[in-house]
C-alpha positions in Angstrom: -39.5 2.9 -45.6 -38.8 1.0 -42.4 -41.5 2.2 -40.0 -44.5 4.6 -39.9 -44.7 6.0 -36.4 -48.1 7.7 -36.7 -51.7 6.8 -37.9 -54.3 8.9 -39.6 -56.0 11.1 -37.1 -53.0 11.3 -34.7 -52.0 14.7 -33.4 -48.4 15.5 -33.9 -46.2 18.3 -32.5 -43.4 20.0 -34.4 -40.3 17.7 -34.2 -42.3 14.6 -33.4 -41.0 11.4 -35.1 -43.2 10.4 -38.1 -41.4 8.0 -40.3 -38.2 6.0 -40.3 -36.4 5.5 -43.6 -33.4 3.3 -44.4 -30.7 4.6 -46.8 -27.3 2.8 -47.2 -28.0 0.5 -44.2 -28.6 3.5 -41.9 -31.9 4.3 -40.4 -33.0 8.0 -40.6 -35.9 9.3 -38.5 -38.0 12.0 -40.2 -39.8 14.4 -37.9 -42.9 16.6 -38.4 -42.0 20.1 -39.7 -45.2 21.5 -38.1 -47.8 20.4 -35.7 -51.3 19.3 -36.7 -53.4 16.2 -37.4 -52.2 13.4 -39.7 -54.6 13.6 -42.6 -53.2 10.9 -44.9 -50.3 8.4 -45.1 -49.2 7.7 -48.7 -46.6 5.0 -48.2 -46.4 2.0 -45.8 -43.5 0.2 -44.2 -41.6 -1.9 -46.7 -42.3 0.3 -49.7 -39.5 2.0 -51.6 -39.4 5.8 -51.5 -38.2 8.1 -54.3 -37.0 11.7 -54.1 -40.0 14.0 -54.0 -42.6 11.3 -52.9 -45.3 12.6 -50.6 -45.2 10.4 -47.5 -47.5 11.9 -44.8 -49.9 14.8 -45.0 -50.4 16.9 -41.8 -53.3 19.3 -41.8 
């Protein structure tokens, strides 16, 4: 994970950028699937991410 663009308590709209991941030297921006409040962030910048990892909870 390269960057976390939100913090716990932030309001996000559908399509808002949430996280930037790096894969094969390309940066990929992940957007919120739905709107809401960021309830938890489970990974931080610099950590490795595996398939199926929960990254951000939006309530």
